[in-house]
C-alpha positions, -999 to +999 in steps of 0.1 A: -002+001-002+014+036-010+022+058+017-006+087+019+018+110+037+055+109+033+074+112+067+084+147+062+049+159+064+042+136+095+040+151+131+038+129+161+031+151+191+012+154+223-005+182+241+008+183+278+003+207+308-009+212+341-044+202+350-071+232+339-046+248+316-067+241+288-052+213+271-084+195+259-102+224+247-069+230+225-072+197+211-109+201+206-102+235+182-074+217+161-099+189+157-125+217+147-098+233+126-086+204+108-120+194+098-122+165+120-152+178+138-179+201+127-195+212+160-173+223+190-173+202+221-169+221+255-152+203+285-173+219+310-206+208+292-189+171+294-192+171+255-155+173+246-146+142+220-111+136+235-125+128+270-145+097+263-149+081+295-177+087+320-154+096+347-137+123+323-168+138+315-184+141+347-150+152+363-142+179+334-108+164+334-085+139+314-075+106+327-064+085+297-044+094+267-068+099+238-051+094+205-061+112+173-053+116+138-059+147+118-049+168+085-035+206+086-018+218+052-009+185+035+006+175+070-003+146+090-010+149+127-007+122+153-020+139+182-022+127+222-039+146+246-024+136+281-039+144+316-026+168+339-035+155+372-004+141+390-020+107+398-020+101+361+016+112+351+020+077+338-004+085+311+018+115+302+050+094+305+043+066+283+029+091+255+059+111+257+080+079+252+065+073+214+060+108+208+083+133+187+073+166+199+052+182+225+030+212+230+034+224+263+001+245+272+005+269+301-025+291+315-019+329+311-027+332+346-014+307+366+017+302+341+042+272+355+023+253+378+031+223+395+023+197+372+038+217+345+073+214+362+064+177+363+058+168+327+083+192+317+113+167+335+093+139+321+099+158+285+133+162+295+141+127+301+128+115+267+144+144+251+114+157+232+116+191+215+087+212+224+068+246+218+051+265+241+017+275+239+004+303+265-036+296+266-063+316+280-052+351+273-088+364+278-092+355+312-087+380+342-051+381+354-035+369+318-001+378+316+021+368+287+054+384+299+051+371+334+046+333+317+077+339+296+096+349+325+085+318+350+094+297+321+130+307+320+133+307+358+116+278+371+120+256+343+156+266+331+143+268+296+148+293+268+114+309+257+115+324+224+083+342+215+072+342+178+041+362+186+027+385+212-006+392+222-028+422+212-042+431+242-053+407+273-081+396+293-118+409+277-097+432+255-075+403+238-082+409+203-052+392+181-017+385+178+015+401+163+034+374+140+070+385+150+083+365+120+064+383+095+058+412+116+020+418+109-008+418+134-039+393+132-067+408+142-098+385+149-133+400+142-155+365+147-161+341+177-149+309+156-115+325+147-123+322+112-126+361+104-093+373+111-075+400+089-039+408+087-033+444+095-002+466+103+010+465+141-010+490+163+011+520+169+012+515+207+029+481+202+054+488+176+084+496+197+080+461+220+071+441+186+107+454+174+123+444+204+111+410+206+114+405+168+151+412+171+153+388+200+140+363+178+162+366+148+194+366+173+182+335+186+175+318+149+209+333+137+230+313+164+217+279+149+247+277+125+276+296+111+259+304+079+233+323+096+253+338+121+274+353+091+245+368+075+231+380+106+265+400+112+266+412+078+228+426+074+214+426+108+186+408+093+173+375+080+145+364+057+111+348+072+126+314+057+157+320+075+139+329+109+120+298+105+147+274+097+170+286+121+146+285+151+135+250+139+170+239+142+175+252+178+140+237+188+151+204+175+183+204+194+162+217+225+180+250+227+152+271+225+112+267+230+091+288+204+066+304+224+031+313+212-003+326+227-040+324+221-073+317+235-084+280+226-119+285+240-122+318+222-108+303+190-080+329+190-043+317+178-049+281+172-044+283+134-010+299+143-003+268+167-011+246+138+012+262+114+041+265+142+038+224+150+046+220+110+073+249+112+094+239+145+085+204+157+104+171+144+090+149+120+101+112+125+130+119+100+144+148+126+145+124+156+174+102+163+170+064+153+156+040+177+181+018+196+174-016+212+192-051+221+188-081+198+180-109+222+195-133+204+229-120+203+227-094+234+241-067+210+229-032+205+213-026+173+192+005+158+163+009+134+163+037+112+129+055+105+124+039+070+097+015+054+125-006+041+141-015+078+126-046+094+095-039+113+099-027+149+075-009+172+064-001+207+031-008+227+027+023+248-010+016+262-033-012+263-069-003+268-102-021+269-127-015+244-163-027+252-169-034+212-136-048+201-117-062+235-081-053+239-065-024+221-028-022+219-016+013+211+017+014+193+046+033+177+058+019+145+096+031+144+107+011+114+093-011+085+056-018+080+028-041+094-001-054+077-037-063+091-040-102+093-002-108+095+019-121+125+040-101+149+067-113+170+063-100+206+101-101+218+098-089+254+075-118+259+090-141+233+056-148+219+043-146+184+008-128+179-017-126+153-026-091+140-064-089+140-072-054+129-054-020+126-070+010+135-067+045+137-080+065+161-102+096+166-107+099+201-126+064+210-140+061+176-121+038+150-112+040+117-098+004+101-067+009+078-049-018+059-011-010+068+009+008+094+042+024+077+071+035+099+067+071+122+030+062+125+007+054+155-023+033+156-040+007+174-037-033+173-070-052+178-064-090+187-029-090+207-035-116+235-003-112+256+011-077+249+011-054+274+024-015+280+061-013+272+063-044+250+084-046+218+067-057+186+093-068+156+100-088+128+104-126+140+135-130+113+150-095+128+142-096+170+150-065+186+139-055+221+137-016+222+142+002+256+116-006+281+095+023+300+100+028+336+071+033+358+071+044+392+058+020+423+023+025+435+026+049+468-007+043+481-028+010+488-061+001+501-082-031+508-111-041+487-140-063+497-167-072+474-202-068+487-213-101+475-196-138+472-206-138+437-187-105+431-154-121+443-146-140+410-159-108+388-138-085+406-107-105+406-110-107+366-119-071+365-087-061+386-066-081+362-079-064+333-075-027+348-041-038+358-031-048+322-042-014+310-023+007+336+013-002+348+013+019+380-019+000+392-010-028+411-034-057+428-026-090+451-041-109+480-023-102+515-020-139+524-018-127+560-052-108+561-068-126+531-075-090+520-072-078+479-051-050+484-052-024+452-024+001+450-020+031+428-003+067+423-027+084+447-062+089+462-079+099+428-063+074+408-079+044+432-113+064+435-114+062+394-104+022+397-131+019+421-156+038+401-147+018+371-151-016+391-188-005+393-196+008+361-179-011+334-177-046+358-209-040+379-187-050+410-199-031+441-172-034+466-164-022+502-131-002+503-114-004+536-080+014+551-046-003+541-027-025+565+012-024+569+026-062+564+047-065+597+069-094+601+086-109+631+121-124+638+144-131+669+180-121+677+192-152+703+200-186+692+179-211+715+175-246+721+139-259+725+119-288+730+084-300+718+068-330+732+031-343+723+022-372+744-017-383+743-028-418+758-066-425+760-072-460+756-062-482+726-038-461+701-019-429+716+000-401+699+036-394+706+058-370+690+092-357+707+119-331+692+148-310+701+153-279+680+178-251+680+165-220+664+195-198+649+189-161+637+201-155+602+208-123+580+181-100+570+164-113+537+179-151+540+144-164+545+139-198+564+161-227+564+155-264+578+182-288+587+183-325+602+214-330+623+200-362+641+222-391+647+217-427+657+183-431+644+165-408+676+139-399+652+129-420+622+137-402+588+100-404+577+090-380+607+116-354+602+094-334+572+064-333+595+086-315+621+098-290+595+060-284+584+051-280+622+075-252+625+067-236+595+031-235+603+036-219+634+061-195+621+034-183+597+011-169+628+042-154+645+048-152+683+045-116+692+013-103+673+007-128+649+029-118+621+051-142+602+085-151+618+115-143+592+149-151+585+160-181+609+171-215+606+156-244+623+180-276+632+166-305+646+193-324+665+173-347+688+143-361+699+124-397+707+096-418+692+074-445+700+072-479+681+033-478+678+022-443+688+042-421+669+025-406+635+034-375+612+006-359+631+022-361+665+060-348+651+041-320+632+026-310+664+056-315+685+074-292+659+052-262+664+053-267+702+091-266+698+090-234+678+068-217+708+089-228+735+121-215+714+104-180+708+096-176+743+129-171+751+147-158+718+140-121+720+117-119+695+112-082+678+087-067+651+100-057+619+084-031+592+090-023+559+112+005+550+107+023+519+133+041+498+117+076+495+124+106+470+113+136+472+115+164+444+107+201+455+111+238+448+138+252+471+114+273+489+099+236+507+130+223+514+135+229+552+103+221+559+100+189+540+135+175+556+120+182+591+086+166+582+108+132+569+123+133+603+091+135+623+080+106+602+107+085+622+128+089+583+164+088+580+180+115+553+202+095+532+214+123+507+201+156+491+210+168+455+202+197+431+186+190+399+174+216+374+165+241+401+147+218+422+159+201+455+159+165+458+158+144+491+166+111+492+154+091+527+145+059+541+109+061+558+088+033+575+058+027+554+034+028+581+045+067+585+038+072+546+003+068+545-015+099+535+018+112+524+006+122+489-018+145+501+001+162+527+031+167+502+006+184+479-005+210+506+029+215+521+044+224+486+011+240+469+013+209+449+048+217+433+065+186+453+065+151+439+077+115+454+083+081+445+088+054+468+098+018+467+100-012+493+138-013+503+142-036+533+125-047+567+141-031+599+133-035+636+104-014+648+116+006+679+102-004+712+078+022+718+061+018+682+061-022+687+041-020+718+011+003+703+012-021+675+010-055+697-017-041+719-039-030+690-031-064+675-042-081+706-074-059+708-086-067+674-082-106+681 
């Protein structure tokens, strides 16, 4: 199948920003102007095309990344609209992994807000060139020049305005194009009736200043442009665009635009700027990966002639077609109905259908070419981050890393019949979202769900009810404590029952030896001379293990010890496996009473990233949570705190951090090791556990 749009005329980009900066409205306007929709959908009316989940329409926020394809001036745009809420940063992360460029949207009043910093850092990680779009120029408090300063100071970036607003708040009526040095004045509410006019006299001076800065920035792209600029002090419009594009692709400059998407002003100029400044798939470095057969690094060029390689960046469940795997094709081509090799899982899969997505509507296509984004219907084993490739030329592309969940809750279905339904639903949801985990706590028997924040888990519980019709009671989370002991002890277990007829007899002597943290459980038989017949030894082991599962102090599992059976006795008639199993558990209880048992708690490795202003307060707060500071660092104008903190002290931290830093701080945590609980805390845990029992 012939390629409809060549790679030079393709743009894969995302729209990213803080919550409420107007990303979805901007995308809606793009769809309107590119002819994808014929009616404007408003987020606050719950009618936005890109927000298709019920929860999104009710809350007026974007949760999942909706992908869509549209055409502007002979260029094909693959656009991904991403959420701005901190609980859903995984959606941003996985979109940036497969995009070539991004439009960073800022609110003209709020400027650089907390989540803007987070997504900006994520885009830095994936080296995504971007342009800045200052939206909402029509609202009270809008200030384009303040936002320019914030981008420079807070994000450490180099914003280069290519247009200036004419008026602001309710007098915002157009823009000055600093490349052509003309004004565009809007005369209708749909933004379709605008006229090019000369720059208003009162703005001529500031326009000249900014035009000069723009030309200087473009000239420093290469020696040729710089020479011309030094000779003539001017560049042509084409040279300004080419120079700024070059610097944008090298991430040395951020072309900066303005407008009001809601009032339909500035959106067409934004579309033109995507073509002018953001990369095509040909401008991006070749993708690298490892050949699983040889272990050697290989690369794939963005070309249809190369072997096929792609990355699945999102799995979604569609009520009509089942599982949809969104993926980016980096090289080669893939036809519907063919077979594809999942090199991450070492499995062959059949491609059912290929669909291009317009929000959640599907258009079937026969083939996907390199540099494109689409969804596959019918893959059974593929999950987020998997590489899909040609089996004859295998490659595993660099995988995406996702943060560990930081908050967890227990779930219980309201009816017995709901248990199986709930388990299946949770497995499906976990396949869609790599930051959502679910497991059964074998100590409490509860189903635990874990995610990135309270809103994240709220949405999961909501989806269980709406999509899978599972009603559940949501409980508070529990910490999985452990027990261990410090002293080596010899213990004895004797089980003897005689009540007419056949009796019961089992007797063993066991040495309990503490082991290194993380060593687990070991069992050793060192009996000599047949004091206990060999067939009864496994029963002693079983008895000790079962007793250890219920602990000694507070009913938590006993870990990291060795049980050594060294002596015992038996009865020719009355001994049995059951008797020795009970003897083993009695020996455990006897030993633990004198072994100095202590309680262990999970310690989390925590990393907090915060603006400087809140650094001192957060350091103090970590200490008050029984945390230990491991180190601090500076990173891109932000402070990084590395600490180890008990999990029990981290519940509610996501919310606390948000309020302490006005939402500008972020943190990740992952389990690191178990450590002894201080005596005062241990006593409280034991007494509260005793009350429950």
